[in-house]
matplotlib code that plots the C-alpha trace (Angstrom):
import matplotlib.pyplot as plt

x = [-93.4, -89.6, -87.1, -83.5, -80.9, -78.1, -74.2, -72.8, -76.3, -75.1, -71.9, -74.1, -76.5, -73.6, -72.4, -75.6, -75.8, -72.0, -73.4, -76.2, -74.1, -71.3, -74.0, -76.0, -73.0, -70.4, -70.4, -73.7, -73.3, -72.8, -75.8, -76.8, -79.8, -83.0, -85.4, -88.1, -84.7, -83.5, -86.5, -86.8, -82.6, -83.3, -85.6, -83.1, -79.9, -82.4, -83.4, -79.8, -79.1, -81.6, -84.4, -88.0, -89.1, -92.4, -91.8, -92.9, -94.7, -91.2, -90.5, -88.3, -86.3, -86.3, -85.4, -82.8, -81.0, -80.9, -79.5, -76.3, -76.1, -75.7, -73.1, -71.3, -71.4, -73.4, -74.8, -73.9, -74.9, -73.3, -75.0, -78.2, -78.5, -76.4, -80.3, -81.6, -78.4, -78.5, -81.9, -82.0, -79.2, -80.6, -83.9, -81.8, -82.3, -86.3, -86.3, -84.9, -87.8, -90.2, -88.0, -90.5, -92.8, -91.0, -88.0, -84.5, -83.1, -85.5, -85.2, -81.7, -82.1, -84.7, -81.8, -79.7, -82.3, -82.8, -79.4, -79.0, -82.3, -82.2, -85.6, -84.3, -80.6, -82.2, -84.4, -81.9, -79.8, -82.5, -83.4, -87.1, -87.5, -89.9, -86.9, -87.9, -91.6, -90.7, -88.3, -90.0, -93.6, -92.1, -89.9, -93.1, -94.9, -91.8, -91.4, -94.9, -95.0, -92.4, -94.6, -91.8, -94.6, -92.4, -90.3, -93.1, -94.8, -91.1, -90.9, -94.5, -94.0, -91.0, -93.1, -95.5, -93.7, -91.7, -93.9, -97.2, -95.5, -96.4, -100.0, -100.1, -98.1, -100.6, -103.7, -102.0, -101.7, -105.0, -106.6, -104.4, -105.5, -108.9, -108.3, -107.0, -109.7, -112.6, -110.0, -109.3, -113.3, -113.9, -111.2, -112.1, -112.6, -109.7, -107.4, -108.2, -108.0, -104.8, -103.9, -105.0, -102.5, -99.8, -100.5, -98.4, -100.4, -101.4, -100.5, -101.9, -101.0, -97.6, -97.5, -99.4, -96.5, -93.5, -95.6, -96.2, -93.0, -91.5, -93.8, -93.4, -89.4, -88.5, -90.9, -90.0, -86.4, -86.8, -89.1, -86.9, -89.5, -93.0, -94.3, -92.4, -95.8, -98.1, -95.9, -96.8, -100.3, -100.0, -98.7, -102.3, -104.0, -100.4, -101.6, -104.9, -103.9, -102.1, -105.1, -106.7, -103.6, -102.4, -99.1, -97.6, -96.4, -98.2, -99.0, -97.3, -93.7, -93.9, -94.8, -91.9, -89.4, -90.4, -89.3, -86.2, -84.9, -86.5, -86.2, -85.3, -88.1, -90.4, -89.9, -89.9, -92.9, -94.8, -93.5, -93.8, -97.6, -99.0, -97.1, -98.7, -102.2, -102.2, -101.2, -102.6, -99.2, -99.7, -96.7, -97.0, -100.8, -100.4, -97.2, -99.0, -102.1, -99.9, -97.6, -100.9, -102.8, -99.3, -99.1, -102.6, -102.2, -99.3, -100.9, -104.5, -103.1, -103.3, -100.2, -98.4, -94.6, -92.0, -91.3, -94.6, -93.5, -91.6, -94.2, -94.9, -91.3, -90.9, -93.4, -92.0, -88.7, -90.4, -91.9, -88.7, -86.8, -88.8, -89.0, -85.4, -85.1, -86.9, -84.3, -81.3, -81.7, -79.7, -78.5, -74.6, -75.5, -77.3, -74.9, -73.1, -76.2, -77.5, -74.0, -74.6, -77.9, -76.8, -74.2, -76.1, -78.7, -76.3, -75.0, -78.1, -79.2, -75.4, -76.3, -79.3, -78.4, -75.6, -77.9, -80.7, -77.7, -77.0, -80.5, -79.4, -77.2, -79.4, -82.3, -85.8, -86.7, -83.6, -83.5, -80.8, -82.9, -85.9, -83.4, -81.3, -85.4, -86.2, -82.9, -83.6, -87.2, -85.7, -82.7, -85.7, -87.6, -84.0, -83.6, -87.3, -87.1, -83.3, -84.8, -87.8, -85.5, -83.4, -86.5, -87.6, -84.2, -82.7, -85.3, -87.8, -85.6, -82.6, -84.0, -86.6, -83.0, -80.8, -82.8, -83.9, -80.4, -79.0, -82.2, -81.0, -77.3, -78.0, -81.1, -79.3, -76.3, -78.8, -80.4, -77.1, -76.6, -79.8, -78.8, -75.1, -77.0, -79.5, -77.3, -75.6, -72.4, -72.7, -72.9, -76.0, -76.1, -77.3, -80.9, -82.6, -86.0, -85.8, -84.6, -85.6, -86.9, -85.4, -81.6, -79.3, -76.9, -73.9, -74.4, -70.8, -70.0, -72.5, -71.3, -68.0, -68.4, -70.0, -67.0, -64.0, -65.8, -66.5, -63.0, -61.7, -64.2, -64.5, -61.9, -64.4, -65.9, -69.3, -69.4, -71.3, -75.5, -77.2, -80.8, -82.6, -85.3, -88.6, -87.2, -88.7, -85.9, -85.0, -81.7, -80.7, -80.9, -79.2, -76.3, -76.0, -76.8, -73.6, -74.6, -77.1, -79.7, -83.1, -85.6, -87.6, -90.0, -88.8, -91.3, -89.4, -85.9, -84.7, -80.9, -80.4, -79.7, -77.0, -77.0, -73.6, -74.8, -78.3, -79.4, -82.3, -83.8, -82.4, -83.4, -82.2, -82.1, -81.2, -80.8, -78.8, -76.2, -75.4, -73.7, -73.3, -71.3, -73.5, -72.6, -74.9, -74.9, -77.3, -79.1, -81.7, -82.1, -84.7, -85.4, -88.1, -89.7, -93.2, -92.2, -89.8, -90.4, -89.3, -85.6, -85.2, -86.5, -84.2, -81.2, -82.1, -82.4, -78.9, -77.0, -78.9, -79.2, -82.4, -83.3, -83.1, -84.8, -82.6, -83.2, -80.7, -79.9, -77.9, -75.3, -74.8, -72.2, -71.4, -68.9, -66.8, -66.1, -63.8, -60.0, -60.1, -63.0, -62.7, -62.7, -65.5, -64.8, -65.6]
y = [100.7, 102.0, 100.7, 101.7, 98.9, 99.1, 99.0, 95.4, 94.1, 92.3, 91.0, 89.3, 87.8, 86.2, 84.9, 83.5, 81.8, 80.4, 78.8, 77.3, 75.9, 74.5, 72.6, 71.1, 70.5, 69.3, 65.5, 64.9, 61.1, 61.2, 59.0, 56.7, 56.9, 55.7, 53.9, 56.9, 58.5, 55.9, 55.3, 58.7, 58.3, 55.1, 56.6, 59.8, 57.0, 55.2, 58.0, 59.4, 55.4, 55.9, 53.9, 55.1, 54.2, 55.0, 58.5, 59.3, 62.3, 63.7, 65.1, 68.4, 66.1, 63.2, 65.0, 67.7, 65.0, 63.2, 65.2, 65.5, 61.7, 61.9, 64.7, 62.7, 59.0, 57.5, 58.1, 58.9, 59.7, 63.7, 63.8, 62.4, 64.9, 67.5, 69.6, 69.5, 71.0, 74.0, 74.7, 74.6, 77.1, 79.6, 79.4, 81.9, 84.5, 84.7, 86.9, 89.4, 89.8, 90.4, 93.1, 95.9, 94.2, 92.6, 95.1, 95.1, 94.0, 91.3, 90.0, 89.4, 87.6, 85.1, 84.5, 83.4, 81.6, 79.8, 78.6, 77.3, 75.5, 72.1, 71.0, 72.9, 71.0, 67.8, 68.5, 69.6, 66.7, 64.3, 63.3, 64.4, 66.1, 69.1, 71.7, 71.8, 73.2, 75.4, 77.3, 77.7, 78.2, 81.1, 82.6, 82.9, 84.3, 86.5, 87.8, 88.4, 90.6, 92.4, 92.8, 90.3, 88.7, 86.6, 85.5, 84.8, 82.3, 80.5, 79.5, 78.7, 76.3, 74.9, 74.2, 72.9, 69.8, 69.8, 67.2, 66.3, 68.7, 72.1, 71.1, 71.4, 74.7, 76.3, 74.6, 76.6, 80.0, 80.0, 79.3, 81.9, 84.6, 83.6, 83.9, 87.4, 88.3, 87.6, 89.6, 92.3, 93.0, 93.7, 96.7, 100.3, 100.8, 103.2, 100.8, 98.3, 101.0, 101.6, 97.9, 98.0, 100.7, 98.2, 95.9, 95.5, 96.0, 92.9, 91.9, 87.9, 87.8, 88.1, 84.7, 82.2, 82.2, 81.8, 79.3, 77.3, 77.5, 76.3, 73.6, 71.9, 72.6, 71.7, 69.0, 67.4, 67.6, 69.4, 67.1, 64.1, 62.8, 63.7, 61.6, 64.4, 66.2, 63.6, 62.8, 66.6, 65.8, 62.9, 65.1, 65.7, 62.4, 61.7, 64.5, 63.4, 60.1, 61.1, 62.4, 58.8, 57.1, 56.7, 56.2, 55.4, 58.7, 60.7, 64.6, 64.7, 64.3, 66.9, 69.2, 67.6, 68.5, 72.1, 72.1, 70.5, 71.5, 75.3, 76.3, 79.9, 80.2, 78.9, 80.9, 84.7, 83.3, 83.0, 86.3, 88.2, 86.7, 87.7, 91.3, 91.2, 90.4, 92.9, 96.0, 94.7, 94.4, 93.7, 92.1, 89.6, 88.8, 87.2, 85.1, 83.5, 82.8, 81.2, 79.3, 78.1, 77.0, 75.2, 73.5, 72.1, 70.9, 69.0, 67.9, 66.8, 65.0, 61.3, 60.3, 63.3, 63.4, 65.6, 66.9, 68.7, 70.8, 72.7, 74.7, 76.1, 76.5, 79.8, 81.8, 80.6, 81.8, 85.4, 86.0, 85.3, 87.3, 90.0, 89.9, 89.5, 92.8, 95.2, 93.5, 95.4, 98.8, 98.9, 102.3, 102.7, 103.3, 100.1, 97.7, 96.9, 95.9, 93.9, 92.0, 91.5, 89.9, 87.7, 86.2, 85.5, 83.8, 81.8, 80.8, 79.5, 78.1, 76.2, 74.8, 73.6, 71.7, 69.9, 68.9, 67.8, 65.7, 64.1, 62.6, 60.3, 58.2, 57.8, 55.2, 57.0, 55.7, 56.5, 59.4, 61.3, 61.4, 63.0, 65.6, 66.6, 67.0, 69.6, 71.0, 71.4, 72.9, 75.3, 76.2, 77.5, 79.3, 80.9, 82.5, 83.6, 85.4, 87.3, 88.6, 89.6, 91.3, 92.9, 94.4, 95.9, 97.1, 98.3, 98.7, 96.5, 97.3, 95.6, 92.4, 92.1, 92.4, 90.8, 87.7, 87.5, 87.6, 85.3, 82.9, 83.4, 82.7, 79.5, 78.3, 79.2, 77.2, 73.7, 74.5, 74.6, 71.5, 70.1, 71.6, 69.5, 66.6, 66.6, 66.8, 63.8, 65.1, 63.3, 59.9, 57.4, 55.6, 59.3, 58.9, 62.3, 63.2, 64.4, 61.9, 59.2, 56.4, 53.3, 54.2, 51.4, 50.6, 48.9, 50.1, 50.6, 47.0, 45.3, 47.1, 46.8, 42.8, 41.9, 44.3, 42.3, 39.3, 39.9, 40.9, 37.5, 35.4, 37.3, 39.6, 42.8, 44.5, 45.1, 41.9, 39.6, 40.1, 40.1, 38.5, 39.7, 37.9, 38.5, 42.3, 45.8, 47.9, 50.4, 51.9, 48.0, 48.3, 52.0, 50.3, 48.0, 50.1, 49.2, 45.6, 44.1, 43.6, 40.6, 41.2, 38.0, 37.0, 33.7, 31.3, 32.6, 31.5, 29.5, 28.1, 26.1, 29.4, 29.7, 33.8, 34.8, 36.7, 36.6, 38.7, 37.3, 38.2, 36.8, 33.0, 29.2, 28.4, 24.9, 25.3, 28.3, 27.0, 24.0, 25.9, 29.6, 30.9, 33.3, 36.5, 38.7, 42.3, 44.6, 46.3, 48.6, 49.7, 52.2, 53.9, 52.6, 56.3, 55.2, 52.9, 54.8, 55.2, 59.1, 58.0, 56.9, 60.8, 62.1, 59.9, 61.2, 64.9, 64.9, 62.5, 61.4, 57.7, 55.6, 52.2, 50.3, 47.4, 45.8, 44.3, 41.5, 40.5, 37.7, 38.0, 34.6, 34.6, 31.5, 29.6, 29.3, 33.0, 32.3, 31.5, 28.8, 27.1, 23.6, 22.0, 19.8, 15.8, 13.5]
z = [42.1, 41.8, 44.8, 45.5, 45.2, 48.4, 47.9, 47.1, 46.2, 42.6, 44.6, 47.6, 45.2, 43.8, 47.0, 47.5, 44.0, 45.1, 48.4, 46.6, 44.1, 46.4, 48.5, 45.5, 43.3, 45.9, 46.0, 44.2, 44.2, 48.0, 47.9, 45.3, 42.9, 44.6, 42.9, 42.7, 41.0, 38.4, 36.8, 35.1, 34.6, 33.0, 30.8, 29.8, 28.8, 26.8, 24.8, 24.5, 23.2, 20.6, 22.2, 22.4, 26.1, 27.6, 29.8, 33.2, 33.9, 34.2, 30.4, 31.4, 33.5, 31.0, 28.2, 29.2, 30.7, 28.0, 25.8, 28.6, 28.6, 24.7, 24.7, 27.4, 26.2, 28.7, 32.2, 35.7, 39.0, 38.6, 35.2, 36.5, 39.1, 37.3, 35.8, 39.3, 41.3, 38.3, 39.0, 42.3, 42.5, 40.2, 42.2, 44.6, 41.9, 41.8, 45.0, 42.3, 40.1, 43.3, 45.0, 44.0, 46.1, 49.3, 49.2, 48.2, 51.3, 52.7, 49.0, 49.5, 53.0, 51.1, 48.6, 51.3, 53.0, 50.0, 48.8, 52.8, 53.0, 53.7, 52.2, 48.8, 49.3, 48.9, 46.2, 44.4, 44.7, 43.8, 40.1, 38.8, 42.0, 42.6, 42.2, 38.2, 39.6, 41.9, 40.4, 36.6, 38.2, 40.4, 37.3, 35.5, 38.0, 38.8, 35.1, 34.6, 37.6, 35.8, 32.7, 31.0, 29.5, 26.8, 29.6, 31.4, 28.9, 28.2, 32.1, 31.9, 29.8, 31.5, 34.4, 33.1, 31.5, 34.9, 36.4, 38.5, 41.8, 39.6, 39.9, 43.5, 43.0, 41.0, 43.5, 46.3, 44.3, 43.0, 46.6, 48.1, 45.3, 45.8, 49.8, 49.2, 46.9, 49.7, 52.3, 50.2, 49.6, 53.3, 52.9, 52.5, 48.8, 48.8, 49.8, 46.7, 44.4, 45.9, 45.5, 42.0, 40.9, 41.9, 39.5, 36.0, 32.6, 31.5, 28.0, 27.8, 24.1, 24.0, 26.6, 23.9, 21.6, 23.8, 25.7, 22.6, 21.1, 24.2, 24.6, 21.3, 21.2, 24.4, 25.1, 22.1, 22.5, 18.8, 18.0, 18.5, 20.9, 20.5, 23.2, 25.8, 25.1, 26.0, 29.4, 30.6, 30.0, 31.8, 35.0, 35.3, 36.4, 38.4, 40.6, 40.8, 41.6, 44.7, 46.0, 46.0, 47.1, 50.6, 52.2, 55.8, 56.1, 58.9, 58.7, 62.2, 60.2, 58.0, 61.1, 62.9, 60.2, 59.9, 63.4, 63.2, 59.7, 59.5, 63.2, 62.5, 60.0, 62.0, 65.3, 62.6, 61.0, 64.2, 65.2, 61.4, 61.4, 64.5, 63.6, 60.4, 60.6, 63.9, 61.8, 58.3, 56.5, 52.7, 52.5, 55.4, 55.0, 51.4, 52.0, 55.6, 53.5, 50.8, 53.5, 55.7, 52.0, 51.1, 54.2, 54.6, 50.9, 51.8, 54.6, 53.7, 50.3, 51.1, 49.5, 51.1, 51.0, 52.7, 49.1, 49.2, 52.1, 49.5, 48.5, 52.1, 52.3, 49.8, 51.7, 55.2, 54.3, 52.8, 56.1, 58.0, 55.4, 56.5, 60.2, 60.0, 58.3, 60.9, 63.5, 61.6, 62.1, 65.6, 66.9, 67.6, 71.5, 71.4, 69.9, 73.1, 74.9, 72.2, 71.8, 75.4, 74.9, 72.0, 73.5, 76.8, 74.3, 72.2, 76.2, 77.4, 74.2, 74.1, 77.5, 76.6, 73.1, 75.4, 78.2, 75.6, 74.0, 77.0, 77.2, 74.5, 76.6, 79.7, 79.8, 79.8, 83.3, 85.0, 87.6, 85.9, 82.5, 84.9, 86.0, 82.7, 81.2, 83.8, 83.6, 79.8, 80.8, 82.9, 80.6, 78.2, 80.9, 82.4, 78.7, 78.5, 82.1, 81.2, 77.9, 80.3, 82.8, 79.8, 78.5, 82.0, 82.8, 79.8, 76.8, 74.8, 71.6, 73.4, 74.3, 71.5, 68.9, 71.1, 71.7, 67.8, 66.7, 69.2, 68.6, 64.8, 65.0, 67.4, 65.4, 61.9, 62.8, 63.6, 60.2, 58.3, 60.1, 58.6, 55.1, 55.4, 56.3, 53.5, 51.2, 52.3, 53.7, 56.8, 54.8, 54.2, 57.4, 58.8, 57.6, 56.9, 56.5, 53.2, 51.6, 48.9, 49.9, 49.3, 48.3, 48.1, 50.8, 48.9, 45.2, 44.6, 45.9, 43.9, 40.9, 41.6, 42.2, 38.8, 37.2, 38.4, 38.2, 34.9, 34.5, 35.3, 33.4, 30.4, 30.1, 29.8, 33.3, 31.0, 28.6, 31.2, 31.4, 34.6, 35.0, 38.0, 39.1, 41.3, 42.2, 41.1, 41.6, 39.3, 41.2, 40.2, 36.8, 36.9, 39.2, 36.2, 33.4, 31.4, 31.0, 29.3, 31.9, 32.0, 34.6, 34.6, 37.4, 39.4, 37.2, 34.2, 35.6, 33.5, 34.4, 31.4, 29.8, 31.7, 32.2, 33.8, 36.8, 38.5, 41.2, 43.6, 46.7, 50.0, 49.2, 49.1, 45.7, 44.9, 41.4, 41.5, 44.3, 41.8, 39.4, 40.7, 43.7, 45.7, 48.1, 50.1, 49.9, 52.0, 49.7, 51.4, 55.0, 55.4, 59.0, 61.1, 61.3, 62.0, 64.9, 66.5, 70.2, 71.5, 72.9, 69.1, 67.9, 70.9, 69.2, 65.9, 66.6, 68.2, 66.2, 63.6, 64.6, 63.9, 64.2, 60.4, 58.9, 56.2, 52.8, 51.3, 48.1, 46.7, 43.7, 41.9, 39.9, 36.9, 38.5, 35.2, 35.8, 38.5, 38.4, 40.7, 38.9, 39.1, 35.3, 34.8, 35.3, 32.8]

ax = plt.figure().add_subplot(projection="3d")
ax.plot(x, y, z, "-o")
ax.set_aspect("equal")
plt.show()
């Protein structure tokens, strides 16, 4: 199918890419690496140092990052997150490959939605995240849609190497395809034939050679790490295991996150789905099925995580782009009236938000709280009645365009705020649902303390070895990666070996107290999502404040490392 490009399309895609790059590359170390990120990053560092570690089922991330570490001569937080940020930025070009199916203007709007989406921003700033699987699987599908099977085979191999998340995406697409076949079988015969003519010629033979060549060369890092392919195969049982393991994240949190981080998308999807199924839209129906299938897979998977929602975000924003495009064709004589409705919508929404924010400073059982709550409902009711009066007094078109664009601006600002928060720009004391669990709080302080004391006692920041006792924390090993590290169980701690530094959980150890000086550090402060009260959630939505628990560690430094250590008495 041919389609007509519009003026400045290439420049607008470049702008979307620059926005994506800015949100993904600015301050990539704003948050320290969590345990789930540090484990594959440490494996990449070990490969760069010439070791042969067992690989977790994220071979593409580990191998590509190890090459980067090798070229740089070491590992940093920026380099550990470089390829996720780059691949996440390239995702904005995927809509170009489907412009023949959803048309150029919706494709461009979809590119901006992807660039600004809080979930995609968060995943692009996390090591070993599903962003590899999402980008490469969609690129493989897009090039197959363009009948460029060589590129499709290459990106299919990269998707296969991207980790367990790719199987969630493949399963969702397979179920969607099966449902569409059932839906299309009930359509008139001529419609089915028309749909078939839109399919590109299939050249499956040209997929195999690029797939195998990419799998072997990239999956083994040019035959340097042969167990990369076995790590890719391990992603299959790793994904199956997610269906056999429970986690303490309730499914309601996934629904809640969609309302908070993608409010504009949800609004437009509701409108688009109703219209699309009523009119039999060949674009909305497949996207809506894909969205609900991906959403249900994320919810019903017993070990669901926030990252599982990422597969539902692509069809969500695809439908939102299609619906928003329908509201671009405003007549010249309607612009003033539409602008007035937009201003009215923004004004009422701003008043409602200020009223909602006021709930955070009032006790829930107070009369002022109840009054503000009803005032909030009243303002939303006033907005609905205002749009109905505009539709009755002027026209339905003016009410529709003004209401949707007013809501788009207001909800878009809220979504952009969520993107800034998911990127970590608010700081790690303003927790976000899209963040990884177990993010260290004082990682830089622990590293700086070890370096300073080591410099005092040995004249070298990195000369002192560190023994970690009774803690399974890859993030802690990553923070101290430039030193020799020993991880032992409490029963294996031997003070007679006199390690320079010992790190333990918060506890009183007389054996250490006699020969070491200890300093406690707050290590992790996970938010109490599961036991938060409704008022806590109100404060989090408005201010990003949530009660947190704490995990403290003690850094023990051998006494003779300090300048003021007393000499031993005869």
